[in-house]
N, C-alpha and C positions, 0 to 999 in steps of 0.2 A: 243398922243393919240392914241390908237390902235382901228382901225376901224373894225366894225363887217364884217365877211367873206361874208354875203349876198349882200353887197355893190358892191363887185367884179361880183357876179352873174347877179346883176341888170343891171350894165353897159354893160355887155356883150349879154344881151338879155336872158340868160340863165333862169332867175328867172321866166320870163314869160311862157317859155316853161314847167318849172316845173309846175306851176299853172295849166296850160291845162292838163297836165298828170295827176295831183292829182284830178282835177275835174271830169276827166273822170271814176275814180275809183269808184265814187259815183253812176254811172249808174247801176253797177252789185257790190254792196259794197263789197270791200275787203280791206277797209283801215285799219282794226286791224285782229288779228289772228281768230276772230270768222268767218270772210268771210261770211257774212250773204247773200251777192248777191241779196239784195232788191235795188230798185231804190230810191235812196235818193232824186235824184234830181226830182223824181215825188212826193215827199212827203211821201214816205213809211219810216218806221222806223223798225230797228230790235233791236239786243240786247242792244245797247246803247240807244235808244229811241230818237236819234238825228235825225232829217231829214235833209233838204238842209242847213239850216243855224246853226251855233253854238248857244247853248244857254249859258249864262254868268250868274253866280251868283253874283259876285262882282269883282271890281278891285281897288288897291289901293297900296300905297307905303308899303311894309311888312318889319317890322323890327323884325320880329321873326324867320327869316331864318338863316342858318349858317352865320358866319361873312364875309367870302369870297363872298357869294350871296347878303346879305343885305347891307353889307359896312356901310357907314355912313349916307346915305340918303335914305336908304331902297331899296328893289327890289320889281319892278313894277309888281307886281302880279295881273294875271287875272285867276280867278277861273272860269273854264269850269264845266257847270252842267252835270250829269250824268257820267258814268264811263263805261269801257269795263270789270270792274270786279264787283263782289258783295261780298266784304270782310263782314263777319259777324260781325267783331269788328270795323268797320269803324267809326273814330270819326267825320266824316263829313258826316254822311249818309243823312243828309237833303239835301245835295247838290248831293252827288253821287249816292244815291239810290232813292231820291223822287224828284231829278230834279229842286230844288227851283231855280228860276232865269228866265231870258227872252231871248228870241230869238234875235239875233243881225245880222243885215246885214252886208257885208264885210266892207263898209266905217265906220259903227259904230265901229266896232271892231279895225279898223285902227286908227281911233279917240282915243280911248281908250289908244293905244300904245303911240301915240304921246303926248297925255295929260301925261301920265306917265312919259315921258321923260321930258316933260316940268316941271315938278315938281321936277327934279332933281335926279330922279331914276337911279341907275347904271346900270339896264339892265330890259329887259322884260322877266317876269317870267310866263311862261304858265303852268298852274297846270292842271292835268288830261287832256293832248293833244291829246292822243293816237287814239281817234275816230274823231277827227276834224282836221287832219293835212291838208286836203284839203282848209279848212275854213281858216286856219291859214296863208296858203301860199298865198290865195286870198286877205286877208286882208294885209298881209305883202307887197305885192306888191304896194298897195295904200298907205300905211304908208311910205315906202321909197320916193314915189313921194311926199309926205307931210314933208319929212324931217327927218325921223327917222334914227338914226345912233348910236344906243347903242345894246350891243349884247343880243341874245336871249338866255333864259334859258329853256331847254326842261324840264319840271318837271314831271316824268312819274313813272308809276309803274312797266314799262319794260315789260309789256305785249303789245308788239309792233310788227308790222310785218317789216320784212326786206325791202320789197318793199315801204312803207312808209319812214322808216328810210333814205333808199338811195336817197329819193326825198329831204331830208333834209341835205344831205351832202354838204358841203359848205354854208349851210344856218344857222344852229345852231352852236354856238360856244361853249356853255356850256350845258353838260348833267348833270342833277341832277336826278339820276336814283335809285329808291328804288329796292332793291332784298328782296322778302319776304321770301321765303323758298326754297329749293331744294329737295322738295319732291312732286311727282306728286299727290299723295294722299291727302297730305296737301292742295295743290292749288285746288283741286275738293271740299273738304270737307269745307275749310275755305273761299275760294274767289270764289267758283262756276264756275271755268274755268277748261278747258282741257288742259293739258300739260304745264302748268305755267312753269316748270324748262327749258323746251325745248326752248320756246320762249324767256324768260328772259335771258338765257345763250347766246343765239345767239344774241339778241338784245344789250347787254352790249358789247359783243366782237365787234360788229359793231360799237357801239357808240366810243369804244376806238380806233378803227381803224381811225375814222374819225378825232377826236380831241385830242386823245392822253391824257397824264396824266394832272393833274389839275395844271394850270399856273395862277399867281397872279402878279398884278402890285406892285410897290413900296409901295403901300397903304394896300397892301395884300388882294386887291379885285380880284376876278376871272375875267380873261380874255379869257380863253379856257381851255377846257378839260373836264374830267369826275370826278364828285363826286358822291361817292356812299352812299345811306341811306340804312341801315339795322335796323329795328325795332325789338328789342328782344321780343320775346313771351314767356311767362311761360313754364315750362316743355321742353324747348328746342324745341318747336314746329317751331321755326325760322330757325331749323337746322343749327345753327350759325358755326359749325365746317365745315361744307360741304361749306357754303357760303365764309368763310375765305379761304379755299383752293381753291376754284374757283379763287377768287379774286387775291390771290398771284400768282395763275398760268398765269394771265394776266400781272401782275405788281407787283412785290413784295411790292412796296411802293405805292400801290394804295391809294387815298384820300378816306377816309370812315368816316362817322358820325354814331357812334353805338348808337342807340337812345333808353334810358331806361324808356321812359315816358309811356309806354303802362298802359291803364288802361281798364278795361272791360266797353264796350260801345254797344249801339244798341243791337245785338242779343248774343253777347259774352256770356251772362248770361246763355244761353241755352246750352252751352258747359262747363261743369265743369272744363276740363282742361285749359280753357281760363278766368276762373271766379276768377282771384286774379292778382296782380301786379306782377312784376319781382322782384325777391328778389335781395338782394345786392351781395349774393354769385354767383348768376347767371350772374349778370352784371361783377362782379370782373373775372369770368371764360371767358366770352367773350373778355375783355380787354387783358387777357393773350393770348388768341387764335389769337388776332389780332397784336400782337407784329410784329413790321416790317413794318405795314402798317401806312400810314400816318393819325393818328386820328384827324379829325375835331370836334369841339365841336359847339354846337348852339350858 
């Protein structure tokens, strides 16, 4: 059995130090690229609307992820409420925009992790974690002491700060990273954030530096590495050609899931260019562009 990297950091005492560093980041919050500089420890909230403690919408064994993530017994998924992006086409807007869920203290979050492990999940899958890295590390320390010993999946939009990601070096074994578009204009228009390509490119390079290419065990289940998700949007709003070129520059055989399940949701109907599904020809073109990459299906 492959043991997750965070156990080594725990035994050396480094994990405790990382928790202290991360919690300090909340005093003048710089956890994500927004750098709101508000005091979340004092109950203030910024762009992500999350104060001292994380808000969790739900947690359960997820059987709908890519096979290397879900395996045979499911991925132990924890959905964090709110997000540091505001994608107008978000399919989970009730969670990411409206914040459905409840605030959880560190021990409660740790207990969720351990419960998912006891249910037989292959990993702990942290969904929309970019704004709650300190809270995750704080809970992880408790969870390890309770017996947690399965890999962590950091399931992110890639709008992450390098400072937070470096605190996760040696903690996260699997990065499940979405890359939306490599257009600053589209990031601003459709996700309501500044400089999305700049941060996403830097973040994915750092993730790859930490864990390298996707590696699976003899059952085909991920144990380490980066798996990229790229949601195709109509009219090439997803700038797929640029995305593929960037990924091939990092690793010509990067593992990627090219997702064609986009459907207009939430506020997408206000944007005519987003008000339809992706065509078969658009999907076929994306597959052709991705030739050489390692295509992972849902």
